[in-house]
C-alpha positions as CSV (number, residue, x, y, z in Angstrom):
1,M,-183.5,-87.3,-59.2
2,S,-183.5,-89.0,-62.3
3,P,-181.3,-87.0,-64.7
4,A,-184.5,-86.0,-66.8
5,L,-185.8,-84.1,-64.3
6,V,-182.7,-82.2,-63.2
7,L,-182.2,-81.3,-66.9
8,S,-185.8,-80.5,-67.3
9,I,-185.8,-78.2,-64.1
10,L,-182.4,-76.6,-65.2
11,L,-183.9,-75.9,-68.6
12,A,-187.1,-74.2,-67.1
13,I,-184.5,-71.8,-64.8
14,L,-182.8,-71.1,-67.8
15,L,-186.0,-70.1,-69.9
16,I,-187.1,-67.9,-66.7
17,F,-183.8,-66.5,-66.9
18,L,-184.0,-65.5,-70.6
19,L,-187.5,-64.4,-70.3
20,A,-186.7,-61.8,-67.5
21,W,-184.0,-60.7,-69.6
22,A,-185.7,-60.0,-72.8
23,V,-188.5,-58.4,-71.0
24,R,-186.2,-56.0,-69.1
25,P,-186.3,-52.0,-69.6
26,Q,-184.2,-50.8,-72.0
27,K,-181.3,-48.7,-70.7
28,K,-181.4,-45.8,-73.4
29,L,-183.9,-45.0,-75.8
30,P,-183.6,-45.7,-79.3
31,L,-181.7,-43.0,-81.4
32,T,-183.0,-41.1,-84.3
33,P,-181.0,-41.0,-87.6
34,D,-180.1,-37.7,-86.9
35,D,-178.8,-38.1,-83.5
36,V,-176.8,-41.3,-84.9
37,F,-175.2,-39.3,-87.9
38,E,-174.8,-36.5,-85.7
39,S,-172.4,-38.7,-83.1
40,L,-170.9,-40.0,-86.1
41,S,-169.3,-36.5,-86.9
42,G,-168.2,-36.3,-83.3
43,E,-164.7,-37.6,-82.1
44,R,-164.1,-41.2,-82.0
45,H,-162.2,-43.2,-79.6
46,Y,-158.9,-43.2,-80.8
47,A,-157.8,-40.0,-79.8
48,R,-158.4,-41.1,-75.9
49,L,-156.6,-44.8,-76.5
50,P,-153.0,-43.7,-76.1
51,P,-153.2,-42.3,-72.4
52,I,-155.8,-44.8,-71.3
53,L,-153.1,-47.5,-72.4
54,Q,-150.4,-45.3,-70.6
55,S,-152.2,-45.4,-67.4
56,L,-152.3,-49.0,-67.3
57,R,-148.3,-49.4,-67.6
58,E,-146.7,-50.8,-64.6
59,D,-143.4,-48.7,-65.3
60,D,-145.6,-45.6,-64.6
61,T,-145.9,-46.5,-61.1
62,D,-142.7,-47.7,-60.3
63,F,-141.5,-44.9,-58.7
64,L,-143.8,-44.7,-56.0
65,W,-143.2,-48.2,-55.0
66,A,-139.3,-47.5,-54.8
67,R,-140.2,-44.8,-52.5
68,G,-142.5,-46.8,-50.2
69,H,-145.7,-45.4,-51.1
70,G,-147.9,-48.2,-51.3
71,D,-150.9,-46.6,-50.1
72,L,-150.4,-44.1,-52.5
73,L,-149.8,-46.7,-55.2
74,S,-152.8,-48.4,-54.4
75,C,-155.2,-45.6,-54.6
76,L,-153.6,-44.5,-57.8
77,R,-154.1,-47.6,-59.1
78,D,-157.9,-47.9,-58.2
79,E,-158.4,-44.2,-59.9
80,R,-156.7,-45.4,-63.0
81,K,-158.7,-48.6,-63.2
82,H,-162.0,-46.6,-62.4
83,I,-161.0,-44.2,-65.4
84,V,-160.4,-47.1,-67.7
85,L,-163.6,-48.9,-66.8
86,R,-165.5,-45.5,-67.7
87,Y,-163.6,-45.4,-70.7
88,L,-164.7,-48.6,-71.7
89,D,-168.3,-47.6,-70.9
90,Y,-167.5,-44.9,-73.5
91,L,-166.5,-47.3,-76.1
92,E,-169.4,-49.3,-75.6
93,E,-171.7,-46.4,-76.4
94,E,-169.9,-45.7,-79.3
95,Y,-169.9,-48.9,-80.7
96,Q,-173.9,-49.0,-80.0
97,V,-173.9,-46.0,-82.3
98,L,-172.2,-47.4,-85.0
99,L,-174.1,-50.6,-85.0
100,E,-177.5,-48.3,-85.0
101,A,-175.6,-46.3,-87.8
102,S,-175.2,-49.5,-89.4
103,R,-178.7,-50.7,-89.4
104,I,-179.9,-47.3,-90.3
105,L,-177.6,-47.3,-93.7
106,A,-178.8,-51.0,-94.3
107,T,-182.3,-49.8,-94.2
108,L,-181.8,-46.9,-96.5
109,A,-179.7,-48.6,-99.3
110,P,-179.3,-52.6,-98.5
111,E,-177.5,-52.8,-101.8
112,L,-174.8,-50.6,-100.5
113,S,-174.6,-52.1,-97.1
114,A,-171.6,-54.5,-97.1
115,M,-172.5,-56.0,-93.5
116,G,-175.8,-58.2,-93.2
117,E,-177.8,-59.0,-90.1
118,Y,-175.9,-61.8,-89.5
119,E,-172.2,-60.5,-89.9
120,R,-173.3,-57.2,-87.6
121,L,-174.6,-60.2,-84.6
122,K,-171.2,-61.9,-85.0
123,R,-169.3,-58.8,-84.6
124,N,-171.5,-57.4,-81.7
125,L,-171.5,-60.8,-79.9
126,R,-167.6,-60.6,-80.2
127,F,-167.4,-57.2,-79.4
128,V,-169.8,-57.6,-76.0
129,L,-168.0,-61.0,-75.1
130,L,-164.4,-58.9,-75.3
131,C,-165.6,-56.2,-73.3
132,R,-166.9,-58.5,-70.4
133,Y,-163.4,-60.0,-70.4
134,L,-161.6,-56.9,-70.8
135,R,-163.8,-55.7,-67.4
136,W,-162.8,-58.8,-65.7
137,R,-159.2,-58.8,-66.5
138,L,-159.0,-55.2,-65.2
139,R,-161.2,-56.2,-61.8
140,L,-158.5,-59.0,-61.6
141,G,-155.6,-56.5,-62.1
142,L,-154.3,-58.3,-65.2
143,Q,-152.8,-56.7,-67.9
144,P,-155.4,-56.1,-70.8
145,W,-153.0,-55.0,-73.5
146,N,-154.3,-57.5,-76.6
147,V,-158.0,-57.0,-75.6
148,F,-157.9,-53.6,-76.0
149,G,-156.2,-53.7,-79.2
150,S,-158.6,-56.4,-80.6
151,I,-161.9,-53.8,-79.2
152,S,-160.3,-51.0,-80.6
153,N,-159.7,-52.9,-84.0
154,I,-163.3,-54.0,-84.0
155,T,-164.6,-50.3,-83.6
156,G,-162.2,-49.0,-86.1
157,E,-163.0,-51.4,-88.8
158,M,-167.1,-50.9,-88.1
159,T,-166.1,-47.1,-88.6
160,L,-164.4,-47.4,-91.5
161,R,-167.2,-49.7,-93.1
162,L,-169.7,-47.0,-92.2
163,E,-167.5,-44.5,-93.9
164,M,-167.0,-46.2,-96.8
165,T,-171.1,-47.0,-97.3
166,T,-171.7,-43.3,-96.6
167,A,-169.1,-42.3,-99.5
168,R,-171.0,-44.8,-101.8
169,L,-174.6,-43.7,-100.8
170,G,-173.3,-40.1,-101.3
171,Q,-171.6,-40.9,-104.7
172,C,-175.2,-42.6,-105.6
173,A,-176.9,-39.6,-104.7
174,L,-174.7,-37.3,-106.6
175,A,-175.0,-39.8,-109.6
176,V,-178.7,-39.5,-109.6
177,D,-179.0,-35.5,-109.0
178,Y,-176.6,-34.5,-111.4
179,P,-177.8,-35.4,-114.3
180,L,-180.9,-33.9,-113.4
181,F,-179.1,-30.8,-112.8
182,L,-177.4,-30.8,-116.4
183,D,-180.7,-31.6,-118.1
184,Q,-182.2,-28.6,-116.0
185,G,-179.5,-26.5,-117.1
186,R,-180.1,-27.4,-120.7
187,S,-183.7,-26.8,-120.8
188,A,-183.1,-23.2,-119.0
189,A,-180.5,-22.7,-122.0
190,K,-183.2,-23.2,-124.8
């Protein structure tokens, strides 16, 4: 077989794979703006991160190893790994809500939104790749300390940007409504 034929077959397989991926059903229904802003007022992932990181520490299970409870140790580590993977799912869901909120704010006030579509795409791609990398590290039993920090920083930075944008949006809305309120008060006094 010629190299051109092999390359064209590989390209066709890649295109079929991409087409199948593009037409797959969505995991969830898109969120409404009310759902997004309601979920933004909820608890963030920061509250759960310290216990998750504590559960991954090796010295936390050294006592079991020293006492010769290898089966119990292995069961405990598997359970903890499962909990951390569930936390990672939760973190990914939270990030998707933050992305959706970012899109909604960009639609409401594009001049106030500090993040464009390209920037949002880059951050999302980095976040997804780090999450996949973290999953593999956890499944292989490797320590994920620095990866968790990077993922947490991306999510925290996105939250901070959204809070700053909503604060500016609120200030703009107040600045627009406040002069009208004063004008209405003056006309009522006359």
